[in-house]
All heavy atoms as TSV, in Angstrom:
chain	resi	resn	atom	element	x	y	z
A	1	MET	N	N	0.832	-1.196	0.000
A	1	MET	CA	C	0.000	0.000	0.000
A	1	MET	C	C	0.870	1.251	0.000
A	1	MET	O	O	0.569	2.206	-0.685
A	1	MET	CB	C	-0.913	-0.050	1.224
A	1	MET	CG	C	-1.890	1.054	1.251
A	1	MET	SD	S	-3.059	0.874	-0.107
A	1	MET	CE	C	-4.112	2.229	0.195
A	2	GLN	N	N	1.935	1.217	0.760
A	2	GLN	CA	C	2.844	2.363	0.823
A	2	GLN	C	C	3.449	2.646	-0.555
A	2	GLN	O	O	3.591	3.800	-0.946
A	2	GLN	CB	C	3.955	2.084	1.850
A	2	GLN	CG	C	4.866	3.264	2.089
A	2	GLN	CD	C	4.202	4.370	2.879
A	2	GLN	OE1	O	3.219	4.148	3.578
A	2	GLN	NE2	N	4.722	5.562	2.751
A	3	PHE	N	N	3.794	1.582	-1.283
A	3	PHE	CA	C	4.353	1.741	-2.628
A	3	PHE	C	C	3.373	2.450	-3.550
A	3	PHE	O	O	3.747	3.349	-4.300
A	3	PHE	CB	C	4.720	0.368	-3.194
A	3	PHE	CG	C	5.026	0.380	-4.665
A	3	PHE	CD1	C	6.228	0.880	-5.122
A	3	PHE	CD2	C	4.106	-0.101	-5.582
A	3	PHE	CE1	C	6.505	0.913	-6.482
A	3	PHE	CE2	C	4.377	-0.076	-6.932
A	3	PHE	CZ	C	5.578	0.429	-7.384
A	4	LYS	N	N	2.107	2.061	-3.473
A	4	LYS	CA	C	1.101	2.629	-4.372
A	4	LYS	C	C	0.867	4.114	-4.061
A	4	LYS	O	O	0.740	4.921	-4.976
A	4	LYS	CB	C	-0.200	1.853	-4.255
A	4	LYS	CG	C	-1.181	2.216	-5.342
A	4	LYS	CD	C	-2.334	1.255	-5.365
A	4	LYS	CE	C	-2.097	0.327	-6.523
A	4	LYS	NZ	N	-3.185	-0.547	-6.834
A	5	ILE	N	N	0.835	4.484	-2.803
A	5	ILE	CA	C	0.622	5.889	-2.433
A	5	ILE	C	C	1.785	6.742	-2.916
A	5	ILE	O	O	1.583	7.807	-3.505
A	5	ILE	CB	C	0.423	6.025	-0.911
A	5	ILE	CG1	C	-0.889	5.372	-0.493
A	5	ILE	CG2	C	0.441	7.490	-0.491
A	5	ILE	CD1	C	-1.093	5.276	0.987
A	6	MET	N	N	2.989	6.288	-2.698
A	6	MET	CA	C	4.161	7.050	-3.144
A	6	MET	C	C	4.207	7.122	-4.667
A	6	MET	O	O	4.564	8.157	-5.228
A	6	MET	CB	C	5.448	6.427	-2.609
A	6	MET	CG	C	5.662	6.644	-1.131
A	6	MET	SD	S	5.715	8.393	-0.703
A	6	MET	CE	C	7.197	8.893	-1.530
A	7	THR	N	N	3.836	6.064	-5.331
A	7	THR	CA	C	3.833	6.059	-6.795
A	7	THR	C	C	2.815	7.047	-7.341
A	7	THR	O	O	3.101	7.785	-8.285
A	7	THR	CB	C	3.537	4.648	-7.326
A	7	THR	OG1	O	4.454	3.732	-6.751
A	7	THR	CG2	C	3.658	4.597	-8.822
A	8	VAL	N	N	1.645	7.108	-6.738
A	8	VAL	CA	C	0.613	8.054	-7.172
A	8	VAL	C	C	1.095	9.490	-6.971
A	8	VAL	O	O	0.915	10.344	-7.849
A	8	VAL	CB	C	-0.712	7.791	-6.426
A	8	VAL	CG1	C	-1.692	8.922	-6.628
A	8	VAL	CG2	C	-1.314	6.482	-6.883
A	9	ILE	N	N	1.708	9.759	-5.839
A	9	ILE	CA	C	2.226	11.111	-5.580
A	9	ILE	C	C	3.301	11.481	-6.591
A	9	ILE	O	O	3.300	12.589	-7.138
A	9	ILE	CB	C	2.752	11.211	-4.133
A	9	ILE	CG1	C	1.582	11.132	-3.147
A	9	ILE	CG2	C	3.537	12.500	-3.926
A	9	ILE	CD1	C	1.989	11.005	-1.711
A	10	ILE	N	N	4.200	10.564	-6.892
A	10	ILE	CA	C	5.264	10.829	-7.862
A	10	ILE	C	C	4.679	11.050	-9.254
A	10	ILE	O	O	5.098	11.963	-9.973
A	10	ILE	CB	C	6.296	9.684	-7.850
A	10	ILE	CG1	C	7.088	9.714	-6.542
A	10	ILE	CG2	C	7.235	9.781	-9.037
A	10	ILE	CD1	C	7.948	8.500	-6.312
A	11	VAL	N	N	3.691	10.247	-9.632
A	11	VAL	CA	C	3.056	10.409	-10.948
A	11	VAL	C	C	2.390	11.777	-11.052
A	11	VAL	O	O	2.517	12.468	-12.069
A	11	VAL	CB	C	2.041	9.277	-11.204
A	11	VAL	CG1	C	1.118	9.604	-12.362
A	11	VAL	CG2	C	2.762	7.976	-11.462
A	12	LEU	N	N	1.702	12.202	-10.003
A	12	LEU	CA	C	1.040	13.508	-10.035
A	12	LEU	C	C	2.049	14.649	-10.091
A	12	LEU	O	O	1.816	15.654	-10.773
A	12	LEU	CB	C	0.115	13.658	-8.825
A	12	LEU	CG	C	-1.132	12.784	-8.853
A	12	LEU	CD1	C	-1.926	12.953	-7.571
A	12	LEU	CD2	C	-1.990	13.098	-10.061
A	13	LEU	N	N	3.172	14.522	-9.392
A	13	LEU	CA	C	4.205	15.559	-9.453
A	13	LEU	C	C	4.827	15.637	-10.849
A	13	LEU	O	O	5.073	16.729	-11.364
A	13	LEU	CB	C	5.281	15.306	-8.398
A	13	LEU	CG	C	4.864	15.589	-6.957
A	13	LEU	CD1	C	5.970	15.175	-5.990
A	13	LEU	CD2	C	4.534	17.057	-6.775
A	14	ILE	N	N	5.074	14.492	-11.451
A	14	ILE	CA	C	5.619	14.481	-12.813
A	14	ILE	C	C	4.615	15.110	-13.782
A	14	ILE	O	O	4.991	15.897	-14.655
A	14	ILE	CB	C	5.987	13.052	-13.233
A	14	ILE	CG1	C	7.196	12.563	-12.427
A	14	ILE	CG2	C	6.275	12.965	-14.718
A	14	ILE	CD1	C	7.505	11.100	-12.591
A	15	ALA	N	N	3.336	14.781	-13.623
A	15	ALA	CA	C	2.301	15.357	-14.486
A	15	ALA	C	C	2.227	16.869	-14.310
A	15	ALA	O	O	2.056	17.604	-15.284
A	15	ALA	CB	C	0.947	14.718	-14.181
A	16	LEU	N	N	2.387	17.341	-13.078
A	16	LEU	CA	C	2.361	18.778	-12.817
A	16	LEU	C	C	3.525	19.484	-13.494
A	16	LEU	O	O	3.351	20.534	-14.116
A	16	LEU	CB	C	2.382	19.032	-11.310
A	16	LEU	CG	C	2.347	20.490	-10.876
A	16	LEU	CD1	C	1.028	21.121	-11.301
A	16	LEU	CD2	C	2.534	20.604	-9.386
A	17	VAL	N	N	4.712	18.895	-13.405
A	17	VAL	CA	C	5.891	19.502	-14.042
A	17	VAL	C	C	5.719	19.540	-15.563
A	17	VAL	O	O	6.019	20.560	-16.206
A	17	VAL	CB	C	7.165	18.723	-13.647
A	17	VAL	CG1	C	8.345	19.140	-14.496
A	17	VAL	CG2	C	7.473	18.938	-12.170
A	18	ILE	N	N	5.211	18.477	-16.142
A	18	ILE	CA	C	5.002	18.443	-17.593
A	18	ILE	C	C	3.925	19.450	-18.004
A	18	ILE	O	O	4.062	20.135	-19.025
A	18	ILE	CB	C	4.662	17.017	-18.056
A	18	ILE	CG1	C	5.900	16.130	-17.891
A	18	ILE	CG2	C	4.176	16.999	-19.496
A	18	ILE	CD1	C	5.668	14.678	-18.165
A	19	ALA	N	N	2.867	19.578	-17.209
A	19	ALA	CA	C	1.817	20.552	-17.521
A	19	ALA	C	C	2.349	21.979	-17.441
A	19	ALA	O	O	2.047	22.815	-18.301
A	19	ALA	CB	C	0.640	20.380	-16.563
A	20	LEU	N	N	3.163	22.264	-16.426
A	20	LEU	CA	C	3.749	23.609	-16.317
A	20	LEU	C	C	4.692	23.891	-17.479
A	20	LEU	O	O	4.734	25.014	-17.997
A	20	LEU	CB	C	4.471	23.760	-14.977
A	20	LEU	CG	C	3.566	23.822	-13.754
A	20	LEU	CD1	C	4.399	23.842	-12.477
A	20	LEU	CD2	C	2.651	25.029	-13.814
A	21	ALA	N	N	5.442	22.892	-17.908
A	21	ALA	CA	C	6.318	23.066	-19.064
A	21	ALA	C	C	5.496	23.309	-20.330
A	21	ALA	O	O	5.870	24.152	-21.163
A	21	ALA	CB	C	7.208	21.834	-19.237
A	22	ALA	N	N	4.376	22.633	-20.481
A	22	ALA	CA	C	3.514	22.844	-21.650
A	22	ALA	C	C	2.926	24.248	-21.644
A	22	ALA	O	O	2.855	24.905	-22.689
A	22	ALA	CB	C	2.400	21.800	-21.675
A	23	ILE	N	N	2.522	24.716	-20.474
A	23	ILE	CA	C	1.994	26.078	-20.359
A	23	ILE	C	C	3.070	27.092	-20.722
A	23	ILE	O	O	2.829	28.038	-21.480
A	23	ILE	CB	C	1.449	26.332	-18.935
A	23	ILE	CG1	C	0.182	25.524	-18.705
A	23	ILE	CG2	C	1.174	27.816	-18.706
A	23	ILE	CD1	C	-0.302	25.527	-17.274
A	24	LEU	N	N	4.248	26.903	-20.197
A	24	LEU	CA	C	5.353	27.829	-20.463
A	24	LEU	C	C	5.713	27.839	-21.945
A	24	LEU	O	O	5.901	28.913	-22.534
A	24	LEU	CB	C	6.567	27.433	-19.619
A	24	LEU	CG	C	7.718	28.419	-19.572
A	24	LEU	CD1	C	7.245	29.736	-18.973
A	24	LEU	CD2	C	8.847	27.857	-18.754
A	25	CYS	N	N	5.788	26.674	-22.554
A	25	CYS	CA	C	6.102	26.600	-23.988
A	25	CYS	C	C	5.028	27.281	-24.819
A	25	CYS	O	O	5.335	27.963	-25.801
A	25	CYS	CB	C	6.265	25.149	-24.423
A	25	CYS	SG	S	7.773	24.383	-23.852
A	26	SER	N	N	3.775	27.107	-24.421
A	26	SER	CA	C	2.689	27.737	-25.162
A	26	SER	C	C	2.738	29.255	-25.029
A	26	SER	O	O	2.511	29.978	-26.002
A	26	SER	CB	C	1.350	27.207	-24.659
A	26	SER	OG	O	0.289	27.776	-25.391
A	27	LEU	N	N	3.057	29.753	-23.852
A	27	LEU	CA	C	3.150	31.195	-23.655
A	27	LEU	C	C	4.354	31.782	-24.377
A	27	LEU	O	O	4.264	32.861	-24.959
A	27	LEU	CB	C	3.209	31.525	-22.160
A	27	LEU	CG	C	1.902	31.332	-21.392
A	27	LEU	CD1	C	2.132	31.575	-19.912
A	27	LEU	CD2	C	0.819	32.244	-21.930
A	28	ILE	N	N	5.472	31.084	-24.342
A	28	ILE	CA	C	6.668	31.560	-25.039
A	28	ILE	C	C	6.431	31.557	-26.545
A	28	ILE	O	O	6.905	32.435	-27.266
A	28	ILE	CB	C	7.895	30.701	-24.663
A	28	ILE	CG1	C	8.300	30.992	-23.225
A	28	ILE	CG2	C	9.064	30.965	-25.594
A	28	ILE	CD1	C	9.383	30.091	-22.701
A	29	GLY	N	N	5.669	30.586	-27.022
A	29	GLY	CA	C	5.376	30.485	-28.443
A	29	GLY	C	C	4.413	31.550	-28.942
A	29	GLY	O	O	4.137	31.620	-30.129
A	30	GLY	N	N	3.894	32.365	-28.061
A	30	GLY	CA	C	3.029	33.464	-28.474
A	30	GLY	C	C	1.550	33.164	-28.375
A	30	GLY	O	O	0.729	33.904	-28.915
A	31	GLY	N	N	1.182	32.103	-27.704
A	31	GLY	CA	C	-0.231	31.775	-27.562
A	31	GLY	C	C	-0.899	32.602	-26.476
A	31	GLY	O	O	-0.242	33.250	-25.664
A	32	SER	N	N	-2.209	32.565	-26.452
A	32	SER	CA	C	-2.950	33.298	-25.429
A	32	SER	C	C	-2.905	32.531	-24.110
A	32	SER	O	O	-2.554	31.350	-24.064
A	32	SER	CB	C	-4.401	33.493	-25.870
A	32	SER	OG	O	-5.055	32.245	-25.943
A	33	ARG	N	N	-3.284	33.212	-23.054
A	33	ARG	CA	C	-3.298	32.558	-21.738
A	33	ARG	C	C	-4.317	31.421	-21.703
A	33	ARG	O	O	-4.075	30.380	-21.102
A	33	ARG	CB	C	-3.636	33.575	-20.650
A	33	ARG	CG	C	-2.515	34.486	-20.313
A	33	ARG	CD	C	-2.863	35.311	-19.098
A	33	ARG	NE	N	-2.047	36.517	-19.094
A	33	ARG	CZ	C	-2.390	37.628	-18.505
A	33	ARG	NH1	N	-3.548	37.702	-17.869
A	33	ARG	NH2	N	-1.594	38.668	-18.534
A	34	GLN	N	N	-5.463	31.652	-22.325
A	34	GLN	CA	C	-6.506	30.622	-22.318
A	34	GLN	C	C	-6.038	29.368	-23.057
A	34	GLN	O	O	-6.253	28.247	-22.586
A	34	GLN	CB	C	-7.773	31.169	-22.954
A	34	GLN	CG	C	-8.946	30.224	-22.846
A	34	GLN	CD	C	-10.223	30.827	-23.404
A	34	GLN	OE1	O	-10.198	31.891	-23.999
A	34	GLN	NE2	N	-11.324	30.122	-23.219
A	35	ALA	N	N	-5.395	29.561	-24.191
A	35	ALA	CA	C	-4.878	28.409	-24.942
A	35	ALA	C	C	-3.783	27.702	-24.154
A	35	ALA	O	O	-3.693	26.469	-24.178
A	35	ALA	CB	C	-4.342	28.870	-26.291
A	36	ALA	N	N	-2.954	28.470	-23.451
A	36	ALA	CA	C	-1.890	27.870	-22.646
A	36	ALA	C	C	-2.463	27.032	-21.507
A	36	ALA	O	O	-1.971	25.935	-21.225
A	36	ALA	CB	C	-0.975	28.963	-22.086
A	37	MET	N	N	-3.520	27.532	-20.865
A	37	MET	CA	C	-4.136	26.775	-19.773
A	37	MET	C	C	-4.805	25.503	-20.285
A	37	MET	O	O	-4.759	24.461	-19.637
A	37	MET	CB	C	-5.156	27.649	-19.032
A	37	MET	CG	C	-4.524	28.805	-18.286
A	37	MET	SD	S	-3.247	28.307	-17.141
A	37	MET	CE	C	-4.221	27.578	-15.854
A	38	LYS	N	N	-5.419	25.581	-21.468
A	38	LYS	CA	C	-6.022	24.376	-22.051
A	38	LYS	C	C	-4.944	23.345	-22.364
A	38	LYS	O	O	-5.105	22.154	-22.103
A	38	LYS	CB	C	-6.786	24.731	-23.323
A	38	LYS	CG	C	-8.097	25.417	-23.077
A	38	LYS	CD	C	-8.808	25.712	-24.394
A	38	LYS	CE	C	-10.089	26.464	-24.165
A	38	LYS	NZ	N	-10.750	26.828	-25.426
A	39	THR	N	N	-3.837	23.819	-22.928
A	39	THR	CA	C	-2.737	22.915	-23.249
A	39	THR	C	C	-2.188	22.257	-21.990
A	39	THR	O	O	-1.941	21.049	-21.955
A	39	THR	CB	C	-1.607	23.684	-23.974
A	39	THR	OG1	O	-2.153	24.294	-25.133
A	39	THR	CG2	C	-0.473	22.774	-24.353
A	40	GLY	N	N	-1.995	23.058	-20.955
A	40	GLY	CA	C	-1.499	22.516	-19.686
A	40	GLY	C	C	-2.472	21.537	-19.059
A	40	GLY	O	O	-2.063	20.510	-18.512
A	41	GLY	N	N	-3.758	21.831	-19.145
A	41	GLY	CA	C	-4.769	20.928	-18.597
A	41	GLY	C	C	-4.799	19.591	-19.315
A	41	GLY	O	O	-4.871	18.527	-18.685
A	42	VAL	N	N	-4.721	19.659	-20.630
A	42	VAL	CA	C	-4.697	18.420	-21.409
A	42	VAL	C	C	-3.445	17.613	-21.096
A	42	VAL	O	O	-3.499	16.386	-20.934
A	42	VAL	CB	C	-4.789	18.739	-22.920
A	42	VAL	CG1	C	-4.490	17.517	-23.753
A	42	VAL	CG2	C	-6.155	19.297	-23.257
A	43	ALA	N	N	-2.309	18.294	-20.979
A	43	ALA	CA	C	-1.059	17.599	-20.663
A	43	ALA	C	C	-1.141	16.942	-19.288
A	43	ALA	O	O	-0.725	15.794	-19.115
A	43	ALA	CB	C	0.109	18.570	-20.719
A	44	PHE	N	N	-1.690	17.659	-18.310
A	44	PHE	CA	C	-1.789	17.107	-16.952
A	44	PHE	C	C	-2.689	15.878	-16.911
A	44	PHE	O	O	-2.319	14.842	-16.359
A	44	PHE	CB	C	-2.317	18.166	-15.977
A	44	PHE	CG	C	-2.430	17.669	-14.571
A	44	PHE	CD1	C	-1.312	17.598	-13.762
A	44	PHE	CD2	C	-3.648	17.252	-14.055
A	44	PHE	CE1	C	-1.409	17.123	-12.460
A	44	PHE	CE2	C	-3.749	16.768	-12.768
A	44	PHE	CZ	C	-2.627	16.715	-11.973
A	45	VAL	N	N	-3.860	15.988	-17.509
A	45	VAL	CA	C	-4.810	14.873	-17.483
A	45	VAL	C	C	-4.247	13.664	-18.231
A	45	VAL	O	O	-4.377	12.519	-17.777
A	45	VAL	CB	C	-6.169	15.315	-18.065
A	45	VAL	CG1	C	-7.088	14.130	-18.297
A	45	VAL	CG2	C	-6.824	16.328	-17.149
A	46	SER	N	N	-3.600	13.927	-19.370
A	46	SER	CA	C	-3.045	12.824	-20.161
A	46	SER	C	C	-1.945	12.090	-19.406
A	46	SER	O	O	-1.956	10.854	-19.316
A	46	SER	CB	C	-2.481	13.359	-21.480
A	46	SER	OG	O	-3.479	13.977	-22.218
A	47	VAL	N	N	-0.996	12.834	-18.870
A	47	VAL	CA	C	0.135	12.204	-18.174
A	47	VAL	C	C	-0.326	11.537	-16.888
A	47	VAL	O	O	0.091	10.414	-16.575
A	47	VAL	CB	C	1.245	13.244	-17.900
A	47	VAL	CG1	C	2.342	12.651	-17.036
A	47	VAL	CG2	C	1.828	13.757	-19.206
A	48	ALA	N	N	-1.192	12.208	-16.134
A	48	ALA	CA	C	-1.670	11.611	-14.879
A	48	ALA	C	C	-2.488	10.353	-15.153
A	48	ALA	O	O	-2.339	9.339	-14.460
A	48	ALA	CB	C	-2.500	12.625	-14.104
A	49	GLY	N	N	-3.341	10.393	-16.166
A	49	GLY	CA	C	-4.148	9.221	-16.501
A	49	GLY	C	C	-3.297	8.045	-16.938
A	49	GLY	O	O	-3.499	6.915	-16.490
A	50	LEU	N	N	-2.347	8.321	-17.801
A	50	LEU	CA	C	-1.453	7.256	-18.254
A	50	LEU	C	C	-0.632	6.704	-17.082
A	50	LEU	O	O	-0.444	5.492	-16.962
A	50	LEU	CB	C	-0.529	7.773	-19.354
A	50	LEU	CG	C	0.405	6.758	-19.980
A	50	LEU	CD1	C	-0.389	5.661	-20.670
A	50	LEU	CD2	C	1.337	7.433	-20.968
A	51	GLY	N	N	-0.177	7.583	-16.219
A	51	GLY	CA	C	0.595	7.143	-15.048
A	51	GLY	C	C	-0.221	6.270	-14.110
A	51	GLY	O	O	0.271	5.285	-13.565
A	52	MET	N	N	-1.512	6.618	-13.931
A	52	MET	CA	C	-2.364	5.805	-13.061
A	52	MET	C	C	-2.635	4.441	-13.674
A	52	MET	O	O	-2.684	3.429	-12.974
A	52	MET	CB	C	-3.694	6.530	-12.794
A	52	MET	CG	C	-3.557	7.814	-12.050
A	52	MET	SD	S	-2.724	7.607	-10.469
A	52	MET	CE	C	-2.356	9.290	-10.092
A	53	VAL	N	N	-2.806	4.399	-14.989
A	53	VAL	CA	C	-3.022	3.114	-15.652
A	53	VAL	C	C	-1.785	2.233	-15.519
A	53	VAL	O	O	-1.883	1.040	-15.199
A	53	VAL	CB	C	-3.382	3.335	-17.142
A	53	VAL	CG1	C	-3.327	2.031	-17.915
A	53	VAL	CG2	C	-4.754	3.964	-17.260
A	54	ILE	N	N	-0.617	2.809	-15.714
A	54	ILE	CA	C	0.619	2.039	-15.566
A	54	ILE	C	C	0.821	1.586	-14.127
A	54	ILE	O	O	1.212	0.454	-13.870
A	54	ILE	CB	C	1.824	2.883	-16.060
A	54	ILE	CG1	C	1.733	3.063	-17.563
A	54	ILE	CG2	C	3.140	2.225	-15.675
A	54	ILE	CD1	C	2.738	4.035	-18.134
A	55	THR	N	N	0.496	2.468	-13.165
A	55	THR	CA	C	0.615	2.090	-11.752
A	55	THR	C	C	-0.329	0.934	-11.415
A	55	THR	O	O	0.065	-0.003	-10.720
A	55	THR	CB	C	0.269	3.307	-10.865
A	55	THR	OG1	O	1.160	4.369	-11.161
A	55	THR	CG2	C	0.382	2.956	-9.395
A	56	ALA	N	N	-1.545	0.991	-11.903
A	56	ALA	CA	C	-2.496	-0.098	-11.645
A	56	ALA	C	C	-2.054	-1.395	-12.321
A	56	ALA	O	O	-2.277	-2.483	-11.796
A	56	ALA	CB	C	-3.880	0.302	-12.139
A	57	TYR	N	N	-1.420	-1.286	-13.473
A	57	TYR	CA	C	-0.935	-2.482	-14.177
A	57	TYR	C	C	0.221	-3.123	-13.417
A	57	TYR	O	O	0.314	-4.349	-13.306
A	57	TYR	CB	C	-0.508	-2.108	-15.591
A	57	TYR	CG	C	0.055	-3.266	-16.383
A	57	TYR	CD1	C	-0.796	-4.241	-16.894
A	57	TYR	CD2	C	1.416	-3.396	-16.583
A	57	TYR	CE1	C	-0.290	-5.310	-17.623
A	57	TYR	CE2	C	1.928	-4.471	-17.300
A	57	TYR	CZ	C	1.073	-5.416	-17.815
A	57	TYR	OH	O	1.587	-6.472	-18.507
A	58	LEU	N	N	1.127	-2.285	-12.878
A	58	LEU	CA	C	2.300	-2.818	-12.174
A	58	LEU	C	C	1.947	-3.403	-10.807
A	58	LEU	O	O	2.569	-4.358	-10.351
A	58	LEU	CB	C	3.356	-1.722	-12.001
A	58	LEU	CG	C	4.018	-1.241	-13.282
A	58	LEU	CD1	C	4.989	-0.108	-12.963
A	58	LEU	CD2	C	4.754	-2.379	-13.984
A	59	ASP	N	N	0.969	-2.797	-10.129
A	59	ASP	CA	C	0.604	-3.252	-8.788
A	59	ASP	C	C	-0.927	-3.315	-8.678
A	59	ASP	O	O	-1.551	-2.418	-8.113
A	59	ASP	CB	C	1.181	-2.279	-7.750
A	59	ASP	CG	C	1.035	-2.804	-6.346
A	59	ASP	OD1	O	0.842	-4.023	-6.179
A	59	ASP	OD2	O	1.112	-1.995	-5.404
A	60	PRO	N	N	-1.554	-4.346	-9.243
A	60	PRO	CA	C	-3.016	-4.376	-9.329
A	60	PRO	C	C	-3.737	-4.535	-7.998
A	60	PRO	O	O	-4.891	-4.149	-7.887
A	60	PRO	CB	C	-3.292	-5.582	-10.235
A	60	PRO	CG	C	-2.080	-6.420	-10.148
A	60	PRO	CD	C	-0.928	-5.504	-9.855
A	61	ALA	N	N	-3.092	-5.087	-6.999
A	61	ALA	CA	C	-3.782	-5.289	-5.722
A	61	ALA	C	C	-3.742	-4.020	-4.965
A	61	ALA	O	O	-4.465	-3.546	-4.259
A	61	ALA	CB	C	-3.105	-6.385	-4.922
């Protein structure tokens, strides 16, 4: 159980860093704030979802 909790926290932190990087890249590229937030949101949900699926696959119990 301890492994799964730590893995979920690590996956969410990685997703947050990737989402912030996507937002920053979108803003540097000249996009609007709204488009940058959408990009960051999509990146966060995608990475977090994929990470949770992989975590459940590695430790199903």
